PyMOL Python script that loads the backbone (N, CA, C, O; Angstrom):
from pymol import cmd

cmd.read_pdbstr("""\
ATOM      1  N   MET A   1       0.842  -1.175   0.000  1.00  0.00           N
ATOM      2  CA  MET A   1       0.000   0.000   0.000  1.00  0.00           C
ATOM      3  C   MET A   1       0.892   1.244   0.000  1.00  0.00           C
ATOM      4  O   MET A   1       1.921   1.291   0.674  1.00  0.00           O
ATOM      5  N   VAL A   2       0.480   2.228  -0.755  1.00  0.00           N
ATOM      6  CA  VAL A   2       1.228   3.473  -0.862  1.00  0.00           C
ATOM      7  C   VAL A   2       0.450   4.583  -0.156  1.00  0.00           C
ATOM      8  O   VAL A   2      -0.747   4.764  -0.379  1.00  0.00           O
ATOM      9  N   ILE A   3       1.154   5.316   0.694  1.00  0.00           N
ATOM     10  CA  ILE A   3       0.564   6.453   1.389  1.00  0.00           C
ATOM     11  C   ILE A   3       1.291   7.704   0.924  1.00  0.00           C
ATOM     12  O   ILE A   3       2.518   7.773   0.979  1.00  0.00           O
ATOM     13  N   ILE A   4       0.536   8.686   0.470  1.00  0.00           N
ATOM     14  CA  ILE A   4       1.126   9.932  -0.025  1.00  0.00           C
ATOM     15  C   ILE A   4       0.719  11.079   0.888  1.00  0.00           C
ATOM     16  O   ILE A   4      -0.466  11.317   1.123  1.00  0.00           O
ATOM     17  N   ASN A   5       1.717  11.779   1.393  1.00  0.00           N
ATOM     18  CA  ASN A   5       1.479  12.969   2.206  1.00  0.00           C
ATOM     19  C   ASN A   5       1.465  14.161   1.250  1.00  0.00           C
ATOM     20  O   ASN A   5       2.519  14.647   0.840  1.00  0.00           O
ATOM     21  N   THR A   6       0.284  14.620   0.903  1.00  0.00           N
ATOM     22  CA  THR A   6       0.161  15.692  -0.090  1.00  0.00           C
ATOM     23  C   THR A   6       0.711  17.025   0.401  1.00  0.00           C
ATOM     24  O   THR A   6       0.985  17.913  -0.405  1.00  0.00           O
ATOM     25  N   LYS A   7       0.876  17.176   1.714  1.00  0.00           N
ATOM     26  CA  LYS A   7       1.468  18.405   2.238  1.00  0.00           C
ATOM     27  C   LYS A   7       2.940  18.508   1.857  1.00  0.00           C
ATOM     28  O   LYS A   7       3.468  19.608   1.696  1.00  0.00           O
ATOM     29  N   PHE A   8       3.598  17.368   1.712  1.00  0.00           N
ATOM     30  CA  PHE A   8       5.018  17.353   1.343  1.00  0.00           C
ATOM     31  C   PHE A   8       5.232  17.295  -0.166  1.00  0.00           C
ATOM     32  O   PHE A   8       6.273  17.731  -0.659  1.00  0.00           O
ATOM     33  N   CYS A   9       4.260  16.761  -0.904  1.00  0.00           N
ATOM     34  CA  CYS A   9       4.403  16.564  -2.354  1.00  0.00           C
ATOM     35  C   CYS A   9       4.460  17.905  -3.072  1.00  0.00           C
ATOM     36  O   CYS A   9       3.609  18.771  -2.871  1.00  0.00           O
ATOM     37  N   LYS A  10       5.492  18.064  -3.924  1.00  0.00           N
ATOM     38  CA  LYS A  10       5.595  19.302  -4.706  1.00  0.00           C
ATOM     39  C   LYS A  10       5.250  19.083  -6.184  1.00  0.00           C
ATOM     40  O   LYS A  10       5.366  19.999  -6.998  1.00  0.00           O
ATOM     41  N   GLY A  11       4.823  17.857  -6.520  1.00  0.00           N
ATOM     42  CA  GLY A  11       4.376  17.589  -7.880  1.00  0.00           C
ATOM     43  C   GLY A  11       5.487  17.442  -8.894  1.00  0.00           C
ATOM     44  O   GLY A  11       5.307  17.797 -10.058  1.00  0.00           O
ATOM     45  N   CYS A  12       6.621  16.932  -8.483  1.00  0.00           N
ATOM     46  CA  CYS A  12       7.761  16.808  -9.396  1.00  0.00           C
ATOM     47  C   CYS A  12       7.588  15.699 -10.427  1.00  0.00           C
ATOM     48  O   CYS A  12       8.284  15.691 -11.443  1.00  0.00           O
ATOM     49  N   GLN A  13       6.678  14.768 -10.186  1.00  0.00           N
ATOM     50  CA  GLN A  13       6.319  13.682 -11.093  1.00  0.00           C
ATOM     51  C   GLN A  13       7.363  12.560 -11.169  1.00  0.00           C
ATOM     52  O   GLN A  13       7.246  11.683 -12.025  1.00  0.00           O
ATOM     53  N   ILE A  14       8.354  12.564 -10.318  1.00  0.00           N
ATOM     54  CA  ILE A  14       9.348  11.493 -10.324  1.00  0.00           C
ATOM     55  C   ILE A  14       8.689  10.157 -10.009  1.00  0.00           C
ATOM     56  O   ILE A  14       8.983   9.154 -10.660  1.00  0.00           O
ATOM     57  N   CYS A  15       7.802  10.133  -9.019  1.00  0.00           N
ATOM     58  CA  CYS A  15       7.121   8.884  -8.663  1.00  0.00           C
ATOM     59  C   CYS A  15       6.278   8.360  -9.823  1.00  0.00           C
ATOM     60  O   CYS A  15       6.211   7.153 -10.052  1.00  0.00           O
ATOM     61  N   VAL A  16       5.641   9.264 -10.548  1.00  0.00           N
ATOM     62  CA  VAL A  16       4.824   8.884 -11.701  1.00  0.00           C
ATOM     63  C   VAL A  16       5.699   8.210 -12.750  1.00  0.00           C
ATOM     64  O   VAL A  16       5.316   7.186 -13.315  1.00  0.00           O
ATOM     65  N   ASP A  17       6.862   8.775 -13.010  1.00  0.00           N
ATOM     66  CA  ASP A  17       7.762   8.253 -14.029  1.00  0.00           C
ATOM     67  C   ASP A  17       8.384   6.908 -13.650  1.00  0.00           C
ATOM     68  O   ASP A  17       8.650   6.085 -14.525  1.00  0.00           O
ATOM     69  N   PHE A  18       8.618   6.678 -12.364  1.00  0.00           N
ATOM     70  CA  PHE A  18       9.293   5.460 -11.933  1.00  0.00           C
ATOM     71  C   PHE A  18       8.363   4.305 -11.587  1.00  0.00           C
ATOM     72  O   PHE A  18       8.832   3.176 -11.443  1.00  0.00           O
ATOM     73  N   CYS A  19       7.082   4.544 -11.451  1.00  0.00           N
ATOM     74  CA  CYS A  19       6.154   3.470 -11.074  1.00  0.00           C
ATOM     75  C   CYS A  19       6.020   2.452 -12.207  1.00  0.00           C
ATOM     76  O   CYS A  19       5.543   2.796 -13.289  1.00  0.00           O
ATOM     77  N   PRO A  20       6.439   1.187 -11.971  1.00  0.00           N
ATOM     78  CA  PRO A  20       6.365   0.185 -13.036  1.00  0.00           C
ATOM     79  C   PRO A  20       4.935  -0.238 -13.379  1.00  0.00           C
ATOM     80  O   PRO A  20       4.691  -0.770 -14.463  1.00  0.00           O
ATOM     81  N   LYS A  21       4.001  -0.009 -12.474  1.00  0.00           N
ATOM     82  CA  LYS A  21       2.601  -0.388 -12.714  1.00  0.00           C
ATOM     83  C   LYS A  21       1.740   0.796 -13.147  1.00  0.00           C
ATOM     84  O   LYS A  21       0.551   0.627 -13.418  1.00  0.00           O
ATOM     85  N   HIS A  22       2.321   1.981 -13.215  1.00  0.00           N
ATOM     86  CA  HIS A  22       1.627   3.201 -13.677  1.00  0.00           C
ATOM     87  C   HIS A  22       0.349   3.466 -12.879  1.00  0.00           C
ATOM     88  O   HIS A  22      -0.704   3.738 -13.455  1.00  0.00           O
ATOM     89  N   ILE A  23       0.451   3.384 -11.546  1.00  0.00           N
ATOM     90  CA  ILE A  23      -0.726   3.606 -10.696  1.00  0.00           C
ATOM     91  C   ILE A  23      -0.699   4.960 -10.003  1.00  0.00           C
ATOM     92  O   ILE A  23      -1.576   5.263  -9.193  1.00  0.00           O
ATOM     93  N   ILE A  24       0.305   5.775 -10.319  1.00  0.00           N
ATOM     94  CA  ILE A  24       0.405   7.101  -9.708  1.00  0.00           C
ATOM     95  C   ILE A  24       0.246   8.155 -10.798  1.00  0.00           C
ATOM     96  O   ILE A  24       0.817   8.036 -11.882  1.00  0.00           O
ATOM     97  N   LYS A  25      -0.534   9.180 -10.496  1.00  0.00           N
ATOM     98  CA  LYS A  25      -0.667  10.311 -11.421  1.00  0.00           C
ATOM     99  C   LYS A  25      -0.766  11.578 -10.593  1.00  0.00           C
ATOM    100  O   LYS A  25      -0.970  11.529  -9.380  1.00  0.00           O
ATOM    101  N   LEU A  26      -0.621  12.701 -11.256  1.00  0.00           N
ATOM    102  CA  LEU A  26      -0.785  13.990 -10.585  1.00  0.00           C
ATOM    103  C   LEU A  26      -2.232  14.433 -10.732  1.00  0.00           C
ATOM    104  O   LEU A  26      -2.822  14.320 -11.806  1.00  0.00           O
ATOM    105  N   ASP A  27      -2.800  14.941  -9.635  1.00  0.00           N
ATOM    106  CA  ASP A  27      -4.175  15.425  -9.673  1.00  0.00           C
ATOM    107  C   ASP A  27      -4.223  16.871 -10.170  1.00  0.00           C
ATOM    108  O   ASP A  27      -3.216  17.405 -10.636  1.00  0.00           O
ATOM    109  N   ASP A  28      -5.367  17.485 -10.071  1.00  0.00           N
ATOM    110  CA  ASP A  28      -5.547  18.866 -10.546  1.00  0.00           C
ATOM    111  C   ASP A  28      -4.699  19.876  -9.792  1.00  0.00           C
ATOM    112  O   ASP A  28      -4.378  20.941 -10.319  1.00  0.00           O
ATOM    113  N   MET A  29      -4.334  19.541  -8.556  1.00  0.00           N
ATOM    114  CA  MET A  29      -3.501  20.419  -7.728  1.00  0.00           C
ATOM    115  C   MET A  29      -2.005  20.107  -7.904  1.00  0.00           C
ATOM    116  O   MET A  29      -1.165  20.644  -7.182  1.00  0.00           O
ATOM    117  N   GLN A  30      -1.686  19.236  -8.866  1.00  0.00           N
ATOM    118  CA  GLN A  30      -0.308  18.809  -9.133  1.00  0.00           C
ATOM    119  C   GLN A  30       0.313  18.083  -7.932  1.00  0.00           C
ATOM    120  O   GLN A  30       1.486  18.271  -7.609  1.00  0.00           O
ATOM    121  N   LYS A  31      -0.502  17.256  -7.288  1.00  0.00           N
ATOM    122  CA  LYS A  31      -0.060  16.415  -6.180  1.00  0.00           C
ATOM    123  C   LYS A  31      -0.209  14.958  -6.611  1.00  0.00           C
ATOM    124  O   LYS A  31      -1.152  14.613  -7.325  1.00  0.00           O
ATOM    125  N   ALA A  32       0.710  14.112  -6.183  1.00  0.00           N
ATOM    126  CA  ALA A  32       0.652  12.704  -6.537  1.00  0.00           C
ATOM    127  C   ALA A  32      -0.556  12.046  -5.887  1.00  0.00           C
ATOM    128  O   ALA A  32      -0.910  12.345  -4.746  1.00  0.00           O
ATOM    129  N   GLN A  33      -1.178  11.145  -6.634  1.00  0.00           N
ATOM    130  CA  GLN A  33      -2.275  10.363  -6.089  1.00  0.00           C
ATOM    131  C   GLN A  33      -2.237   8.962  -6.690  1.00  0.00           C
ATOM    132  O   GLN A  33      -1.761   8.764  -7.808  1.00  0.00           O
ATOM    133  N   ILE A  34      -2.740   8.007  -5.941  1.00  0.00           N
ATOM    134  CA  ILE A  34      -2.791   6.625  -6.390  1.00  0.00           C
ATOM    135  C   ILE A  34      -4.115   6.410  -7.108  1.00  0.00           C
ATOM    136  O   ILE A  34      -5.174   6.739  -6.574  1.00  0.00           O
ATOM    137  N   ILE A  35      -4.057   5.856  -8.321  1.00  0.00           N
ATOM    138  CA  ILE A  35      -5.297   5.648  -9.062  1.00  0.00           C
ATOM    139  C   ILE A  35      -5.850   4.232  -8.893  1.00  0.00           C
ATOM    140  O   ILE A  35      -7.049   4.019  -9.074  1.00  0.00           O
ATOM    141  N   ASP A  36      -4.991   3.252  -8.548  1.00  0.00           N
ATOM    142  CA  ASP A  36      -5.489   1.889  -8.303  1.00  0.00           C
ATOM    143  C   ASP A  36      -4.554   1.175  -7.332  1.00  0.00           C
ATOM    144  O   ASP A  36      -3.586   0.531  -7.738  1.00  0.00           O
ATOM    145  N   GLN A  37      -4.858   1.299  -6.059  1.00  0.00           N
ATOM    146  CA  GLN A  37      -4.031   0.726  -4.992  1.00  0.00           C
ATOM    147  C   GLN A  37      -3.874  -0.795  -5.145  1.00  0.00           C
ATOM    148  O   GLN A  37      -2.843  -1.348  -4.761  1.00  0.00           O
ATOM    149  N   SER A  38      -4.884  -1.470  -5.702  1.00  0.00           N
ATOM    150  CA  SER A  38      -4.860  -2.930  -5.820  1.00  0.00           C
ATOM    151  C   SER A  38      -3.785  -3.427  -6.788  1.00  0.00           C
ATOM    152  O   SER A  38      -3.381  -4.587  -6.715  1.00  0.00           O
ATOM    153  N   LYS A  39      -3.324  -2.575  -7.681  1.00  0.00           N
ATOM    154  CA  LYS A  39      -2.290  -2.971  -8.636  1.00  0.00           C
ATOM    155  C   LYS A  39      -0.871  -2.716  -8.135  1.00  0.00           C
ATOM    156  O   LYS A  39       0.098  -3.084  -8.799  1.00  0.00           O
ATOM    157  N   CYS A  40      -0.745  -2.090  -6.970  1.00  0.00           N
ATOM    158  CA  CYS A  40       0.566  -1.785  -6.394  1.00  0.00           C
ATOM    159  C   CYS A  40       1.281  -3.080  -6.006  1.00  0.00           C
ATOM    160  O   CYS A  40       0.689  -3.957  -5.377  1.00  0.00           O
ATOM    161  N   ILE A  41       2.554  -3.196  -6.384  1.00  0.00           N
ATOM    162  CA  ILE A  41       3.341  -4.386  -6.048  1.00  0.00           C
ATOM    163  C   ILE A  41       4.321  -4.101  -4.909  1.00  0.00           C
ATOM    164  O   ILE A  41       5.174  -4.935  -4.603  1.00  0.00           O
ATOM    165  N   SER A  42       4.206  -2.948  -4.291  1.00  0.00           N
ATOM    166  CA  SER A  42       5.049  -2.538  -3.155  1.00  0.00           C
ATOM    167  C   SER A  42       6.540  -2.628  -3.467  1.00  0.00           C
ATOM    168  O   SER A  42       7.332  -3.064  -2.632  1.00  0.00           O
ATOM    169  N   CYS A  43       6.910  -2.216  -4.667  1.00  0.00           N
ATOM    170  CA  CYS A  43       8.320  -2.264  -5.070  1.00  0.00           C
ATOM    171  C   CYS A  43       9.156  -1.212  -4.343  1.00  0.00           C
ATOM    172  O   CYS A  43      10.350  -1.406  -4.115  1.00  0.00           O
ATOM    173  N   GLY A  44       8.518  -0.097  -3.983  1.00  0.00           N
ATOM    174  CA  GLY A  44       9.213   0.947  -3.243  1.00  0.00           C
ATOM    175  C   GLY A  44       9.944   1.969  -4.095  1.00  0.00           C
ATOM    176  O   GLY A  44      10.586   2.869  -3.551  1.00  0.00           O
ATOM    177  N   PHE A  45       9.865   1.857  -5.421  1.00  0.00           N
ATOM    178  CA  PHE A  45      10.562   2.819  -6.284  1.00  0.00           C
ATOM    179  C   PHE A  45      10.092   4.243  -6.021  1.00  0.00           C
ATOM    180  O   PHE A  45      10.903   5.168  -5.980  1.00  0.00           O
ATOM    181  N   CYS A  46       8.795   4.422  -5.843  1.00  0.00           N
ATOM    182  CA  CYS A  46       8.258   5.769  -5.615  1.00  0.00           C
ATOM    183  C   CYS A  46       8.791   6.351  -4.311  1.00  0.00           C
ATOM    184  O   CYS A  46       9.159   7.524  -4.255  1.00  0.00           O
ATOM    185  N   GLU A  47       8.832   5.545  -3.283  1.00  0.00           N
ATOM    186  CA  GLU A  47       9.324   6.010  -1.978  1.00  0.00           C
ATOM    187  C   GLU A  47      10.813   6.347  -2.041  1.00  0.00           C
ATOM    188  O   GLU A  47      11.245   7.358  -1.487  1.00  0.00           O
ATOM    189  N   LEU A  48      11.584   5.518  -2.702  1.00  0.00           N
ATOM    190  CA  LEU A  48      13.029   5.741  -2.800  1.00  0.00           C
ATOM    191  C   LEU A  48      13.380   6.980  -3.613  1.00  0.00           C
ATOM    192  O   LEU A  48      14.348   7.676  -3.306  1.00  0.00           O
ATOM    193  N   ARG A  49      12.599   7.254  -4.643  1.00  0.00           N
ATOM    194  CA  ARG A  49      12.900   8.362  -5.555  1.00  0.00           C
ATOM    195  C   ARG A  49      12.328   9.705  -5.118  1.00  0.00           C
ATOM    196  O   ARG A  49      12.777  10.747  -5.595  1.00  0.00           O
ATOM    197  N   CYS A  50      11.352   9.698  -4.224  1.00  0.00           N
ATOM    198  CA  CYS A  50      10.696  10.943  -3.825  1.00  0.00           C
ATOM    199  C   CYS A  50      11.676  11.839  -3.065  1.00  0.00           C
ATOM    200  O   CYS A  50      12.141  11.469  -1.987  1.00  0.00           O
ATOM    201  N   PRO A  51      11.991  13.015  -3.620  1.00  0.00           N
ATOM    202  CA  PRO A  51      12.944  13.914  -2.967  1.00  0.00           C
ATOM    203  C   PRO A  51      12.355  14.642  -1.751  1.00  0.00           C
ATOM    204  O   PRO A  51      13.087  15.261  -0.979  1.00  0.00           O
ATOM    205  N   ASP A  52      11.042  14.564  -1.588  1.00  0.00           N
ATOM    206  CA  ASP A  52      10.376  15.304  -0.513  1.00  0.00           C
ATOM    207  C   ASP A  52       9.881  14.412   0.619  1.00  0.00           C
ATOM    208  O   ASP A  52       9.217  14.888   1.540  1.00  0.00           O
ATOM    209  N   TYR A  53      10.203  13.119   0.555  1.00  0.00           N
ATOM    210  CA  TYR A  53       9.763  12.161   1.577  1.00  0.00           C
ATOM    211  C   TYR A  53       8.245  12.189   1.749  1.00  0.00           C
ATOM    212  O   TYR A  53       7.734  12.065   2.862  1.00  0.00           O
ATOM    213  N   ALA A  54       7.540  12.353   0.645  1.00  0.00           N
ATOM    214  CA  ALA A  54       6.080  12.445   0.681  1.00  0.00           C
ATOM    215  C   ALA A  54       5.403  11.082   0.535  1.00  0.00           C
ATOM    216  O   ALA A  54       4.189  10.975   0.709  1.00  0.00           O
ATOM    217  N   ILE A  55       6.176  10.043   0.219  1.00  0.00           N
ATOM    218  CA  ILE A  55       5.597   8.728  -0.060  1.00  0.00           C
ATOM    219  C   ILE A  55       6.133   7.688   0.912  1.00  0.00           C
ATOM    220  O   ILE A  55       7.328   7.628   1.201  1.00  0.00           O
ATOM    221  N   THR A  56       5.210   6.874   1.406  1.00  0.00           N
ATOM    222  CA  THR A  56       5.571   5.751   2.260  1.00  0.00           C
ATOM    223  C   THR A  56       4.925   4.500   1.678  1.00  0.00           C
ATOM    224  O   THR A  56       3.732   4.490   1.377  1.00  0.00           O
ATOM    225  N   VAL A  57       5.722   3.447   1.522  1.00  0.00           N
ATOM    226  CA  VAL A  57       5.190   2.176   1.049  1.00  0.00           C
ATOM    227  C   VAL A  57       5.112   1.234   2.235  1.00  0.00           C
ATOM    228  O   VAL A  57       6.106   0.981   2.915  1.00  0.00           O
ATOM    229  N   VAL A  58       3.907   0.718   2.473  1.00  0.00           N
ATOM    230  CA  VAL A  58       3.684  -0.214   3.568  1.00  0.00           C
ATOM    231  C   VAL A  58       3.417  -1.578   2.952  1.00  0.00           C
ATOM    232  O   VAL A  58       2.417  -1.777   2.263  1.00  0.00           O
ATOM    233  N   LYS A  59       4.325  -2.514   3.208  1.00  0.00           N
ATOM    234  CA  LYS A  59       4.135  -3.861   2.658  1.00  0.00           C
ATOM    235  C   LYS A  59       3.141  -4.612   3.520  1.00  0.00           C
ATOM    236  O   LYS A  59       3.245  -4.648   4.746  1.00  0.00           O
ATOM    237  N   GLU A  60       2.179  -5.206   2.846  1.00  0.00           N
ATOM    238  CA  GLU A  60       1.106  -5.915   3.565  1.00  0.00           C
ATOM    239  C   GLU A  60       1.453  -7.367   3.808  1.00  0.00           C
ATOM    240  O   GLU A  60       0.661  -8.101   4.399  1.00  0.00           O
TER     241      GLU A  60
END
""", "prot")
cmd.dss("prot")
cmd.show_as("cartoon", "prot")
cmd.util.cbc("prot")
cmd.orient("prot")
């Protein structure tokens, strides 16, 4: 499961570019959001690449 802290997200789109399942997109406010949590494989690429520490991946 991916948790995004939108207060920290600056909309750089790095997480969007690195997600192998393409489940992250930027919303109208240019903040990252998960579009289908069920497709997440908990790889952690988004969390590792986020320069603002806005993403946390919780392995279930």
